[in-house]
C-alpha positions as CSV (number, residue, x, y, z in Angstrom):
1,M,-7.6,55.9,12.3
2,S,-5.4,58.2,14.6
3,E,-2.7,60.5,13.5
4,R,-0.1,58.4,15.2
5,T,-1.3,55.3,13.3
6,L,-1.0,57.1,10.0
7,E,2.5,58.3,10.9
8,C,3.5,54.7,11.9
9,D,2.1,53.2,8.7
10,A,4.1,55.7,6.7
11,L,7.2,54.8,8.7
12,H,6.6,51.1,8.2
13,H,6.2,51.6,4.5
14,E,9.4,53.7,4.3
15,E,11.5,51.2,6.2
16,G,10.0,48.1,4.5
17,Y,8.4,46.5,7.5
18,N,5.4,45.3,5.5
19,N,7.9,43.7,3.1
20,L,9.6,42.0,6.0
21,E,6.2,40.4,7.0
22,V,5.8,39.2,3.4
23,A,9.4,37.9,3.3
24,V,8.8,35.8,6.4
25,K,5.6,34.3,5.1
26,E,7.0,33.5,1.7
27,S,10.2,32.0,3.3
28,M,8.2,29.5,5.4
29,K,6.0,28.5,2.5
30,T,9.0,27.0,0.7
31,F,9.4,24.4,3.5
32,N,6.1,22.7,2.9
33,G,6.6,18.9,3.5
34,E,10.0,19.4,5.1
35,P,10.5,18.4,8.7
36,L,11.2,21.5,10.9
37,F,13.4,21.5,14.0
38,M,13.6,23.6,17.2
39,T,17.0,25.0,18.2
40,A,18.3,26.4,21.5
41,P,20.1,29.7,20.6
42,A,22.5,30.9,23.3
43,R,21.3,34.5,22.9
44,D,17.8,36.0,22.9
45,L,16.8,36.4,19.2
46,F,14.5,39.4,19.7
47,S,17.3,41.3,21.5
48,L,19.5,40.7,18.4
49,Y,16.6,41.9,16.2
50,L,16.3,45.2,18.1
51,A,20.1,45.6,18.4
52,G,20.4,45.5,14.6
53,L,18.0,48.4,14.1
54,P,19.0,52.1,14.4
55,E,18.9,53.2,18.0
56,E,16.1,55.7,17.3
57,S,13.9,53.0,15.8
58,R,14.2,50.3,18.5
59,Q,11.4,51.5,20.7
60,H,9.0,51.7,17.8
61,Y,9.7,48.0,16.9
62,N,9.7,46.8,20.5
63,C,6.5,44.8,20.0
64,R,5.3,42.0,22.3
65,A,3.6,40.1,19.5
66,C,6.7,40.2,17.3
67,E,8.9,39.3,20.2
68,E,6.8,36.2,20.8
69,F,7.1,35.2,17.1
70,I,10.8,35.8,16.8
71,N,11.8,34.0,20.1
72,R,9.3,31.1,19.5
73,Y,9.7,30.5,15.8
74,G,12.7,32.6,14.6
75,G,15.1,29.7,15.6
76,L,13.3,27.0,13.6
77,V,15.5,25.3,11.0
78,A,15.2,22.7,8.3
79,V,18.2,20.4,7.7
80,D,19.8,20.0,4.3
81,H,20.9,16.6,2.9
82,D,24.5,17.3,4.1
83,G,23.4,18.3,7.6
84,T,23.5,22.0,7.1
85,P,20.8,23.9,9.1
86,I,18.6,26.3,7.2
87,P,16.8,29.1,9.1
88,V,13.3,28.6,7.7
89,V,11.9,32.0,8.8
90,W,14.7,34.2,7.3
91,M,15.3,32.9,3.8
92,G,13.1,35.5,2.0
93,D,14.0,38.8,0.4
94,I,14.7,40.8,3.5
95,P,14.4,44.6,3.2
96,P,17.7,46.5,3.7
97,F,16.5,48.3,6.9
98,F,16.2,44.9,8.6
99,E,19.2,43.1,7.0
100,R,21.6,43.7,10.0
101,S,19.0,42.3,12.4
102,V,18.2,39.3,10.4
103,K,21.9,38.6,9.7
104,A,22.6,38.5,13.5
105,I,19.7,36.2,14.1
106,I,20.8,33.8,11.3
107,E,24.4,33.7,12.6
108,E,23.0,32.8,16.1
109,V,20.6,30.1,14.8
110,M,23.3,28.5,12.6
111,K,25.4,27.9,15.8
112,A,22.5,26.6,17.8
113,Q,22.0,23.0,18.6
114,I,18.8,21.2,17.5
115,V,16.8,20.1,20.5
116,G,13.7,18.6,18.9
117,V,11.3,18.2,16.0
118,F,8.8,21.0,15.7
119,L,5.2,20.0,15.5
120,T,2.0,22.0,16.2
121,E,-1.6,21.8,15.2
122,Q,-1.7,25.6,14.7
123,K,-2.3,26.7,11.1
124,V,-0.9,30.2,11.7
125,L,2.2,30.9,13.7
126,G,2.2,34.2,15.5
127,R,-0.5,36.9,15.9
128,P,-1.2,38.5,12.6
129,V,-3.1,41.5,14.0
130,T,-3.8,43.2,17.3
131,G,-6.0,46.2,17.1
132,E,-4.7,48.5,14.4
133,W,-1.3,46.8,14.2
134,T,0.0,43.9,12.0
135,H,2.8,41.7,13.2
136,I,5.4,39.2,11.9
137,H,3.5,35.9,11.3
138,A,3.4,33.0,8.9
139,E,1.3,30.1,7.8
140,N,2.5,26.8,9.3
141,P,3.8,24.8,6.2
142,N,3.1,21.5,8.0
143,P,0.3,21.6,10.5
144,Y,0.4,18.5,12.6
145,I,-2.6,16.2,12.1
146,G,-2.9,13.4,14.6
147,V,-5.7,11.4,16.0
148,V,-4.1,9.0,18.3
149,K,-1.5,11.4,19.7
150,D,-1.3,15.2,20.0
151,A,1.6,17.3,18.7
152,H,3.3,17.3,22.1
153,Q,3.2,13.5,22.4
154,A,4.4,13.2,18.8
155,M,7.4,15.5,19.5
156,S,8.2,13.5,22.6
157,D,8.2,10.3,20.5
158,K,10.5,11.9,17.9
159,R,13.0,12.9,20.6
160,T,12.9,9.3,21.9
161,D,13.5,8.1,18.3
162,Y,16.5,10.4,18.0
163,L,18.1,9.2,21.3
164,L,17.5,5.5,20.4
165,L,19.0,6.0,16.9
166,K,22.0,7.8,18.2
167,K,22.6,4.9,20.7
168,S,22.3,2.3,17.9
169,L,24.8,4.1,15.7
170,Q,27.3,3.9,18.6
171,A,26.5,0.3,19.3
172,Y,26.7,-1.1,15.8
173,P,29.6,-0.2,13.5
174,L,29.2,0.1,9.8
175,D,31.2,-3.1,9.2
176,A,28.6,-5.2,11.1
177,V,25.7,-3.5,9.2
178,D,27.5,-4.3,5.9
179,I,27.8,-8.0,6.9
180,L,24.1,-8.1,7.9
181,L,23.0,-6.6,4.5
182,N,25.1,-9.1,2.6
183,L,23.4,-12.0,4.4
184,L,20.0,-10.4,3.8
185,K,20.5,-9.6,0.1
186,T,21.7,-13.1,-0.6
187,D,18.7,-14.7,1.0
188,S,21.0,-16.4,3.5
189,L,18.6,-15.7,6.3
190,Y,15.0,-16.9,6.7
191,R,12.3,-14.3,5.7
192,S,15.0,-11.7,5.1
193,E,12.6,-9.5,3.1
194,K,10.9,-8.6,6.4
195,V,13.9,-6.7,7.8
196,I,15.9,-5.6,4.8
197,G,14.1,-2.3,4.7
198,P,15.2,-1.1,8.2
199,A,18.7,-2.5,7.6
200,L,19.1,-0.6,4.3
201,W,17.8,2.6,5.9
202,F,20.2,2.2,8.9
203,K,23.1,1.7,6.6
204,G,22.2,4.8,4.6
205,L,22.4,6.9,7.8
206,H,25.7,5.3,8.7
207,D,27.0,6.2,5.2
208,S,25.8,9.8,5.5
209,I,27.7,10.5,8.7
210,K,30.8,8.3,8.3
211,S,32.9,11.0,6.5
212,E,31.5,13.9,8.5
213,K,33.9,15.1,11.1
214,N,31.8,17.9,12.6
215,L,29.8,16.4,15.5
216,R,27.1,19.0,15.3
217,T,26.5,18.2,11.6
218,Q,26.4,14.5,12.5
219,D,23.8,15.3,15.1
220,N,21.7,17.2,12.6
221,L,21.7,14.3,10.2
222,I,20.5,12.0,13.0
223,W,17.7,14.4,13.8
224,L,16.7,14.5,10.1
225,A,16.7,10.7,9.9
226,A,14.6,10.4,13.1
227,A,12.1,13.0,11.8
228,R,11.6,11.2,8.4
229,A,11.9,7.6,9.6
230,P,9.0,5.1,9.1
231,S,7.5,3.9,12.3
232,G,9.8,1.6,14.3
233,Y,12.9,2.1,12.2
234,C,14.7,4.2,14.8
235,H,14.3,1.4,17.5
236,I,17.1,-0.7,16.0
237,Q,18.3,-2.2,19.3
238,N,14.7,-3.3,20.1
239,T,14.1,-5.1,16.8
240,V,15.2,-8.3,15.1
241,V,17.8,-6.2,13.1
242,G,19.4,-5.2,16.4
243,T,19.5,-8.7,17.8
244,V,21.3,-10.0,14.7
245,L,23.8,-7.1,14.8
246,D,24.4,-8.0,18.5
247,D,25.2,-11.5,17.4
248,L,27.6,-10.3,14.6
249,V,29.3,-7.9,17.0
250,A,29.7,-10.7,19.5
251,G,31.5,-12.7,16.8
252,L,29.0,-15.6,16.5
253,S,29.4,-18.0,13.6
254,F,27.1,-17.7,10.6
255,Q,25.3,-20.9,11.5
256,D,24.5,-19.6,15.0
257,V,23.4,-16.3,13.6
258,A,21.2,-18.0,11.0
259,T,19.7,-20.4,13.6
260,R,18.9,-17.6,16.0
261,F,17.5,-15.4,13.3
262,S,15.2,-18.2,12.0
263,A,13.8,-18.7,15.5
264,K,13.0,-15.0,15.8
265,M,11.4,-14.8,12.3
266,H,9.2,-17.8,12.8
267,P,5.7,-16.7,11.6
268,L,4.2,-17.5,14.9
269,Q,6.8,-15.5,16.8
270,Y,7.7,-12.4,14.6
271,Q,6.0,-9.3,15.9
272,R,3.4,-11.7,17.5
273,P,2.7,-11.0,21.2
274,Q,3.4,-14.1,23.3
275,A,1.3,-13.2,26.3
276,A,-2.3,-12.0,26.9
277,P,-2.7,-8.2,26.7
278,S,-2.6,-6.3,30.0
279,A,-5.7,-4.4,31.2
280,G,-3.9,-1.2,30.4
281,N,-3.2,-2.2,26.9
282,I,-6.8,-3.3,26.3
283,A,-8.0,0.1,27.7
284,R,-5.5,1.9,25.4
285,A,-6.7,-0.2,22.4
286,E,-10.3,0.8,23.1
287,E,-9.2,4.4,23.2
288,I,-7.3,4.2,19.9
289,V,-10.0,2.2,18.1
290,A,-12.6,4.8,19.2
291,K,-10.4,7.8,18.1
292,L,-9.7,6.2,14.7
293,G,-13.2,4.9,14.2
294,I,-11.9,1.5,13.1
295,A,-14.1,-0.9,15.1
296,P,-15.9,-2.0,11.8
297,S,-12.4,-2.4,10.2
298,L,-11.6,-5.2,12.5
299,E,-14.3,-7.4,11.0
300,R,-13.0,-9.4,8.0
301,R,-14.6,-11.6,5.4
302,F,-13.5,-13.8,2.5
303,A,-13.0,-12.0,-0.8
304,R,-14.6,-12.8,-4.1
305,L,-12.7,-13.2,-7.3
306,E,-14.4,-10.3,-9.0
307,E,-13.2,-7.9,-6.2
308,I,-9.5,-8.6,-6.4
309,T,-6.8,-7.3,-8.7
310,T,-5.7,-10.1,-11.0
311,I,-2.9,-10.4,-13.4
312,W,-4.5,-13.2,-15.4
313,K,-8.0,-14.7,-15.9
314,P,-9.0,-17.4,-18.3
315,A,-10.2,-16.4,-21.8
316,Q,-14.0,-16.2,-21.9
317,P,-15.5,-18.6,-24.5
318,D,-17.7,-17.2,-27.3
319,T,-21.1,-18.4,-26.2
320,E,-23.1,-16.5,-28.9
321,P,-25.4,-19.0,-30.7
322,E,-24.8,-19.6,-34.4
323,Q,-27.3,-17.6,-36.5
324,E,-29.2,-19.5,-39.2
325,E,-28.8,-18.2,-42.7
326,P,-32.2,-16.8,-43.9
327,G,-33.8,-18.7,-46.7
328,K,-31.8,-21.9,-46.1
329,V,-33.7,-25.1,-45.4
330,F,-30.8,-26.8,-43.8
331,G,-29.0,-23.8,-42.3
332,H,-29.6,-25.1,-38.8
333,L,-27.7,-28.4,-39.4
334,K,-24.0,-28.6,-38.4
335,P,-21.6,-30.2,-40.9
336,K,-19.4,-33.1,-39.9
337,E,-16.3,-31.8,-38.2
338,S,-13.1,-32.6,-40.0
339,Q,-10.6,-34.7,-38.1
340,P,-7.2,-33.2,-37.2
341,I,-4.5,-34.5,-39.5
342,V,-2.0,-34.6,-36.6
343,K,-2.9,-35.7,-33.1
344,E,-2.0,-33.1,-30.5
345,V,1.3,-33.8,-28.7
346,E,1.7,-32.1,-25.3
347,A,5.0,-30.4,-24.9
348,P,7.4,-31.9,-22.3
349,E,7.4,-30.4,-18.8
350,S,9.9,-27.6,-18.4
351,V,11.2,-25.7,-15.4
352,I,10.7,-21.9,-15.5
353,T,11.0,-18.9,-13.3
354,W,7.9,-16.9,-12.2
355,K,9.3,-13.8,-14.1
356,K,9.7,-15.8,-17.3
357,F,6.3,-17.5,-16.8
358,T,4.5,-14.1,-16.5
359,E,6.4,-12.6,-19.5
360,T,6.2,-15.4,-22.0
361,V,3.4,-17.9,-21.0
362,L,0.6,-15.9,-19.3
363,P,0.0,-13.5,-22.3
364,E,-0.8,-16.5,-24.5
365,A,-2.6,-18.6,-21.9
366,L,-6.3,-19.4,-22.7
367,S,-6.7,-21.6,-19.6
368,I,-4.5,-22.9,-16.8
369,E,-4.7,-25.9,-14.5
370,Y,-2.7,-26.2,-11.2
371,F,-1.7,-29.5,-9.8
372,A,-3.0,-29.4,-6.2
373,P,-0.7,-31.4,-3.9
374,E,-2.0,-33.4,-0.9
375,W,-0.4,-30.9,1.3
376,G,0.5,-27.4,0.2
377,N,0.7,-23.7,0.6
378,Y,-3.0,-23.1,0.4
379,C,-4.3,-19.7,1.3
380,G,-7.3,-17.4,1.4
381,I,-7.7,-13.7,0.5
382,L,-9.7,-11.5,2.9
383,T,-11.2,-8.1,2.8
384,A,-13.1,-5.7,5.0
385,E,-16.6,-6.8,6.0
386,H,-17.7,-3.2,5.8
387,S,-16.7,-1.4,2.6
388,D,-16.7,2.0,4.2
389,A,-14.6,0.9,7.2
390,P,-11.4,3.1,7.6
391,P,-8.1,1.6,6.5
392,I,-6.1,-0.4,9.1
393,L,-3.6,-2.3,6.8
394,Q,-0.3,-0.7,5.9
395,W,-1.0,-0.7,2.1
396,D,-4.6,0.6,2.4
397,S,-5.3,4.4,2.5
398,P,-8.3,6.7,2.0
399,E,-6.8,7.8,-1.3
400,H,-6.0,4.4,-2.7
401,R,-8.3,1.8,-1.1
402,N,-6.9,-1.7,-0.8
403,P,-8.4,-3.5,2.2
404,F,-7.3,-7.0,1.0
405,S,-5.0,-9.3,2.9
406,W,-4.1,-13.0,2.7
407,Y,-3.3,-15.8,5.1
408,F,-1.6,-19.2,5.1
409,Y,-1.5,-21.9,7.7
410,H,2.0,-22.2,9.1
411,G,3.7,-25.4,7.6
412,G,1.0,-25.7,5.0
413,S,-2.4,-27.4,5.1
414,P,-4.1,-30.4,3.4
415,A,-6.0,-30.0,0.1
416,S,-9.1,-31.4,1.9
417,R,-9.0,-28.4,4.3
418,W,-9.9,-26.3,1.2
419,G,-12.5,-28.7,-0.3
420,L,-10.0,-29.9,-2.9
421,S,-8.5,-33.3,-3.9
422,S,-5.0,-33.8,-5.1
423,G,-4.8,-33.5,-8.8
424,W,-5.4,-30.9,-11.6
425,V,-7.7,-28.1,-10.7
426,N,-8.9,-25.2,-12.9
427,V,-7.3,-21.8,-12.2
428,T,-9.9,-19.1,-12.2
429,G,-7.4,-16.2,-11.8
430,I,-3.9,-15.3,-10.7
431,T,-3.1,-12.4,-8.4
432,L,0.0,-11.1,-6.6
433,Y,0.0,-10.7,-2.9
434,P,-2.3,-7.8,-2.1
435,S,0.6,-5.8,-0.6
436,M,2.2,-5.9,-4.1
437,W,-0.8,-4.3,-5.9
438,Q,1.0,-1.0,-5.4
439,P,4.7,-0.2,-4.8
440,G,6.3,0.5,-1.4
441,Y,5.5,-2.6,0.6
442,E,8.2,-5.0,-0.6
443,H,9.1,-5.8,3.0
444,Q,5.8,-7.8,3.2
445,G,7.3,-10.3,0.9
446,R,6.6,-11.2,-2.7
447,G,4.6,-14.0,-4.2
448,A,1.6,-14.9,-6.3
449,I,-1.7,-16.8,-5.6
450,F,-3.3,-19.1,-8.1
451,I,-7.1,-18.9,-7.4
452,L,-8.4,-22.4,-7.6
453,E,-11.9,-23.4,-8.7
454,G,-14.0,-24.5,-5.7
455,A,-11.3,-23.7,-3.1
456,K,-12.8,-22.6,0.3
457,D,-11.4,-22.9,3.8
458,Q,-13.5,-25.7,5.3
459,R,-12.7,-25.0,9.0
460,T,-15.5,-25.8,11.3
461,V,-14.3,-23.9,14.4
462,V,-13.3,-20.3,15.0
463,S,-9.5,-20.0,14.5
464,G,-9.0,-16.2,14.0
465,N,-9.5,-13.6,11.3
466,A,-5.9,-13.2,10.3
467,L,-5.2,-9.6,11.5
468,F,-1.4,-9.9,11.9
469,P,0.6,-7.1,13.7
470,E,3.2,-6.9,11.0
471,T,0.6,-5.9,8.4
472,L,-1.3,-3.2,10.5
473,K,-0.7,0.5,10.4
474,S,1.8,2.0,12.8
475,E,-0.9,3.7,14.9
476,L,-1.9,0.3,16.1
477,R,1.6,-0.9,17.0
478,E,1.4,-0.1,20.7
479,V,-1.8,-2.1,21.1
480,R,-0.8,-5.1,18.9
481,S,-1.2,-7.5,21.8
482,T,-4.8,-6.6,22.2
483,I,-5.4,-6.7,18.4
484,E,-3.8,-10.1,18.3
485,A,-6.0,-11.4,21.1
486,Y,-9.1,-10.0,19.4
487,S,-8.0,-11.6,16.1
488,K,-7.6,-15.0,17.6
489,Q,-11.2,-15.1,18.8
490,A,-12.8,-13.4,15.8
491,D,-14.1,-15.3,12.8
492,M,-13.9,-14.7,9.0
493,K,-17.3,-14.1,7.4
494,G,-18.6,-14.9,4.0
495,T,-17.3,-18.4,3.6
496,D,-20.1,-19.5,1.3
497,Q,-19.4,-16.6,-1.1
498,A,-15.6,-17.1,-1.0
499,S,-14.2,-17.4,-4.5
500,A,-10.7,-16.0,-4.1
501,C,-8.9,-18.9,-2.3
502,G,-6.1,-20.9,-3.8
503,V,-2.4,-21.7,-3.4
504,G,0.7,-19.6,-3.0
505,A,3.4,-19.7,-5.7
506,P,6.1,-20.4,-6.4
507,E,6.4,-23.0,-3.7
508,K,9.8,-24.3,-2.6
509,K,9.2,-27.7,-4.3
510,G,7.8,-26.0,-7.4
511,S,4.3,-25.1,-8.6
512,K,3.1,-27.4,-11.3
513,V,0.8,-25.9,-14.0
514,R,-0.7,-27.1,-17.3
515,V,-1.4,-24.3,-19.8
516,K,-3.5,-24.3,-22.9
517,T,-2.7,-21.8,-25.6
518,A,-3.9,-21.5,-29.2
519,L,-1.0,-23.7,-30.2
520,G,-1.7,-26.6,-27.7
521,H,-0.9,-27.6,-24.2
522,A,2.3,-27.4,-22.2
523,R,3.4,-28.2,-18.6
524,Y,5.6,-26.0,-16.4
525,I,7.2,-26.2,-13.0
526,I,7.6,-22.7,-11.6
527,D,10.5,-23.2,-9.1
528,R,11.6,-19.7,-8.2
529,W,10.7,-16.0,-8.6
530,D,13.5,-14.8,-10.9
């Protein structure tokens, strides 16, 4: 090591430069999991850094690697819940020698406008070492990991989200959003659970900026919302939520709003492409499927009862044979059974909510029968044909696998389609919709499925494998027309082994069940959820 290097190391130690490096690294660590934003300072940050140092020290700290770091990353900010920008690089314990420089940088960054979400695949920001010298650098608290899109494309998407969101806030006043939410929360609109999530989120953003007079702060809050938003939430004007808000702003009557909303939310219309996919979309779908490695995930089969998560199964009878008492000649003979003193009387049929049924009836139920109607809400539960296939459903993840989904025929289907006849059928299990097996997917609707003994879809021609765009992960949204076309021509496998088909409940006309407990039998009509 040269004499000059030793002299410089001593100077660094005396002035606390090494502590500055540590302060920067520790500061950025605290923003793990927080979205970071790029700003556009009016003045050159590295020039401010040098200007804040004693004149005789400026040449010594005029370093190209440090200049690159400070100008490229020194303006990064996080945004607090009230819209206040936080300079993420400079929040550590800054050595006194550099306080003036850092204060000038912070003041400049705090005035700067946010111009984008910061994303990069780089794990380390800056150049830690060149030759014998160390430089200001830090670990990236949130390295971007993307398969379908790179960091540059993802940043471009976030900027588009911000612009669309800002436009929607201007187009739809808070009063209109409040009216929409009132209609959705009171179930006044058909399939309202599908859109209430984005509507609540949009109202939350409206509420956060309504009392904020500072336009820059408002802008920061919009950027924060865009960075954190679930896929598609920022595109308000291009969604069903936006079209309903358009109707409300236009002053349409409730009946007109409801009629138009119902048409848009029709199961065969909502998020379902109405035209064949373009050649470009098919090519893009091939690219995405290859990148994600999900070709096997598109193959679906019928689920078996033992595979699914149930909330009830019938009590298992004790089948252990009676043991003969040793030394008894007639121990193998059964005595005459005593006749019951009182003939069993079945309790009268009563109407009950699903919530009360699960809380008061299911815990005591030994067996259940369901009255299968001639035409009803019959359904099947599906799962991945290949158990190691990557997740493609919203509620499925590598950490918590749940590749199960369900399907109905629009308008219902006949019992005969499922190998059943109208009448009482044994229930072999009860499960919630697979999207309800873990929290966070309430927008997919709520309901239960009574698994019926012997129920199997008897279809004789290929009619799709029920991969619906509204249930797929956001990475597949842009190629949903191709996925839809594929699904329509694909078939469900494992029909012979299917043992998790049944009927959805509660139905609008009520689900009729007959329950056996240790005390006797009772009949119920489950007419609503709660």
